[in-house]
N, C-alpha and C positions, 0 to 999 in steps of 0.2 A: 504494500500500500504506500503510495507516494505521500510526502509531507512537505508543506511549504517550508517548515523549519529546516529540513535537511537540504532542500534546494538552496536556501540562504547559506547554510554551512558550506556547501560545495562552492558557491560563488565566492565566499570569503577565502576558502582554500586556494582557489585559482588566483585571487587577488594577491595573496601572500606569496604564491609561487612565482608570479609574473612581475611583481613590483620590486624595486630596490628599497629595502626597509632601513631607514636611518634614524628612526626614533630611538633615542638613547636608553629609554626605559624598556625597550622590547627586545625579545630574543626568540629563538625557535627551540622548543623542547624536543627531546628524543622520542622515538616511538615507544620506548619503555616507560617514560614518564607519562605519555598520553594513555598508555594501557593501564597504568596504575590509577590515574585520575578517573577513568571511566569504569572502575571495577565495582563489585558488589558491596564494598565497604561503605558506599554512599547510603546503604540501607540501615546502617547501624548507629544507634544513639549511644553515646559514651560519656555523658556528663561526668566531670571529675578528672582524676588522674590515675595512672597505673598503680598497682600495688607497690607500696614503698619497699625497696629491696633491703633496707636496713632493719626496718621494724616489722615488716610483713603486714602492715596496716593497709586494708583495702580502701582505695580512694575513689571508686566509681559509685554513681547513684543508680545504675542500671545493672541487671544481670546480663550474662552472656558476653562479658567483655574479656574473657581469657585470651583470646587471640589478638584483639586490638590492643590489649595491654602489652603483649610482646612486641607488636608492631611499633607502637608509640615509643616504647623504651629503646628499641633498636634505632629508631629515627633520632632520638636524643643522643644516643651513643655515637652515631655516625657523624652528627654535626659537631660534636666535640672533637672528633678525629679530623674533620675537615679543617678546623681552625687550630688544632693542636692545643687545646685549652682544657682546663679543669673548671671553667666557669659553668654554672648551672645553665641549662637551656630549657626553654619552654617552646614546643613546636606547634602549639595550638592556635596562635593568632591567625585570623582569617585573611589578613592583609597587612601591609606595612602601616597603614593608618590605624588599624586595630591594635597593632603592636605598640605604636607610639602612645595611643590613648591609655592602654593598660599600664605601660611603663610610667607615664606621668601620674596616673591615679594610684600607683603602688607606693610612691614616695612623697607625693605632694598633696596639698589640699587646694580646693578651688580658691583662687585669689592669690596663691603663691606666685612668686616671680621667676620667670624663665628668661635667660639670656641666650639668644640664638641668632642665626643668620636670617635676614629678611628675605622673603620670597623674591622680591625684585632684584636682589643681589646674588641670587643663586640658591636660596634655601628652598624649603618645601612647604606646601600648603599647611601641613600639620606642625610646622615649626613656628606657629603664631599668627597666621593670617587672620585678619579680623572676621572673615566670613566662615572660618573653620572652628571646630570645637576648641582647638588649642587657644585661639584668640579670644574666644568667648568665656572659657573657664579660668584662664590664668592671666596674670598681669605680665604682658610680654614686653621685653625691651630687646633691642637689636644692636649687635656690633656691626661696624662698618667694614667696607672694603676700600682699598686704596683707589685712586683715580684710574689705575690700570686694571683694577678688578681683583687684586689679591686680597686674601683675608688680612685684616689689620689686627695683628695679635696685640699690639700696644693698646688698641682700643678695647679689646676684650678685657685686658687687665684694668684699664680705667673704669670701664662699665661695671666690672665685677666689684670694684671698691665702692662706687657711687650708688649702684642700683641694688646691691646686696641680694643677688638672686639665690633662691634655694637650689636651683639646678642650672648648669651651663650645658648647652647642647651644641655639639659639632656634627657636621654632616650636611649634605647639600643634594639638590637635584640638578643643578646646572653650574657646577664649579669644576674647572678643568685641571686644577693643580693639586699637588700633594698637600694633605692636611697634616699639620704638626700636632698630633694627638698628645704627645708628651708635654709640650709646652702648655696646651690648654688644660691638661690634667693638673699641672703644677699650679696654675692660676686658680682652678676650682678648689684645690686642697687648701691653698693659702687663704681662701675666702669662705671656707666652710660650706661649700656647695657640692651637691652631687654632680658628677660628670657623666653625661650620657652622650653616646655616639649613635647616630642614625647612619649606618654604612650601606644602606640599601643599594645605592648605585655602584659602589666600588667593592662590594663584598667578594665577588669572584676574584678581583685583582688582589685583594688582601689574602684570600685563601691560597692563591698561587704565588705569593711573595712578590707581587708586582706593585704593591703599595704598602707602606708601613702599617703595622697592625695596631688597633686600639686595645687589644687584649693585654691586660696587665696595667693599663692606664685608666680605662673607663670603669665606672661602677655598673653601668647598664649599657648594653649594646643591642640595638634593634636592626633588623634587616628584612627586606623582602627576599623571596626565594627565586624570583624571576630575574630580570635584568642580566647582570654579568654572571650570575650563578646558573643560568639556563634551566631553571626549574619552573614549576607551576606557579600561578599567581597565589601568593600566600605570604605569611610573615613568621618571624622567629624573634625571640627575646633571649639574650644571654645576660647573665649578671654574676657578680661576685657571689660566692656561696652564702655569705651572710644575709643576702637580700632575697634568697630563693623563695622563702615563704611569702614575702610581700609580693614578689612578682607573680608567683603562681596564683595568689589570691586576687591580684589585680586583673588577671586574665579571666579565671573562673573562681568564684561567681561574679567578680567585679564588673567585667565589661562584656562577657560572652556567656552563652549557654553551652550547648553541646559542641564538641570539636568536629571538624570535618575529617573523618578518618580516611576517606579516599584521598583527600588532599594531603594528609600526613603521609600516606603511602607514596604519593608523588614526590613529596619532600625527601623521603627516605631514599628513593631511587636517585634523586638529584644529588644527595650527599654521597652516595656510592660513586656516582660518575665524577664528582668533584675530587674524589680521592685518587683517581686514576692519573698517571703521568701525562696522558693526552690533554687533560684539562689545563695543566700548567703551560703546555705548549700553546694551547688555544689562547690563554690570557696574554701570553707574550705577543702573539700575533695580533690580538686586539689592539694593544698599545702601538705596535709597529704600523698597523693600518691607519689608526687614528692620527698618529703623528704625520704620516705621509700625506694624508688627505688635508690635514690642517696646514701643513707647510705649503702645499700646492695652492690653497686658497690665498695664502699670503703672497706667493709668487704671482698670482693673478690680480694682485692689488686690493684684496679685501682686508678689512680690519678684523682681527680676532681678539676677543676679550682675554686679557693677560698676555697676549702676544704668542700664545701657543697652548700646548696641552701636555699633561703628564699621565692622563688616564684614557678612558674610553670615549670621551666626548670633548667637544669644543663649541664655542658660541661665535657665530658670525654677527658682527655689529654693523648694521647698514647705515647708521646715523650720518656719518660723513661721506662715505663712498657712494651711497645710493639713497640720498635723503628723501626722495619722492616715493620710495617703496617702503611698505611696512612688512613686518614678519609675516603677517597674514597674507599679504599679496604674494609673497614668495612661496609660502606653503601651498596656497591654492593653485598657483601656476605649476608647481612641481607635481602636485597631485595629478594634474592632467597629463603629465609626462611619465607617469608611473614611478615617481620618486616620492617616498613618504618620509617627511620629517615634521617638526613642529615649530610654530612661532614661539618666541621666548623673549621675556624682558631682558634688558641689559642693564648694568649698573648706571645709575643716573637716568633711568627710563623717563621719557617725556610722553610717550603714547600710553594708551590704556592697555590693560592686560588682554583685551580682546583684539588689539591690533599689534602691539609691540614693535620694537625697532630692531629685533634680531631673530635669528633662527638657531635652534640647537641641533647639532649633528652628532650621531654616535655610530660606531662601527661594530658593536658587539654582535648584532644579528647577522650582518653580512659576512662577518668572519666565520660564524657558524656555517654559513653557506659555502665557505671555501675561499673567500677573498684573500688576496695577497696585496702587497703595497701597490703594484701596478694597477690593480683594479680600483683601488681607492683614489689614486691620482687621476685615472681616466674619468671617474665619476665626478671628482672635483672640477675638472675641466668642463664637463657637460653641464653641471649646475651653474658654474660661472658664466658660461655662454648663454644659458637661459635667462639668468638675472640681468646680464648686460643687454640682451635684446629687449627685455621688458623696459629698461631705462630709456632705450632709444625709441620705443614705440610711441 
């Protein structure tokens, strides 16, 4: 029997196969991850946590959880292996946003102060945007970036002293440079604040040793399992062992009900894949491709925020080179050419978030497809040509 739903799924499959996918927060999962996500575990309710291995205390509110207990504990163990850490891990968050909400509510009260990176400077919606729960529940204050777009660590230190935050947050959704977790951790400790890292975008690079790790410095670390980890859409929370009870309570019953055990199965397969040597080689190639593409844009006369990239993404700033074009103009034009990326605010943004003055480009997904540096350079030339023709039109 035919179904309109499956017709649409097939259309989307063809779109993904035929398009060049440059959205920095997207990737392609393996067939094994897809198989896990679509399995019978979606039928099982499992509120609570697996039986405690030390005490033997049962932690589920439903019966019939013997098998999902084993699965979820295995998933936790594998993620500790991925990041070579003894931090406690909670694999139940439904998304990165869910992970951040649970983390905040674990150690803060509504009205407490968080010091973070503003959305327009490269942060994330859940890092204090006024339209998000983070901006509604907490008193948000933001550290600045330099005129070139680099994190201003001196400003973090100043704001920590004057604003007296209960939590300092590091991490971004559109920042192309190495983040100095050690320095921010020292600032947080000196000011009696929790230090939290949202490593969603760079988690794969951290796991592969392609970016400095926040483990050992941060009190709490959140991440998604997609993006550079190449897993299903979902979240994880890591924390120092002494915060484990607070974090687990913040997830369930604090902000979620039953976990999605089929998603946890997908996360477990993702962790297995991230432990393979091939994953390290993949992450190295992501950085090579991104740098090659970024450098080519510079050669073609475009301005890049911070002047380059250290990770899987970079921002093209159209403000001076193409002042009559918005990020939305470029995004829409490239969509028609089978190239998918997203408009993005740039530091000092003058346009609205619906228009923006820049675009964000990432190479994680196309590296999964087998891209090498030459492919990235050729794509940069193609995009540059399209943008320049738009300017002349």
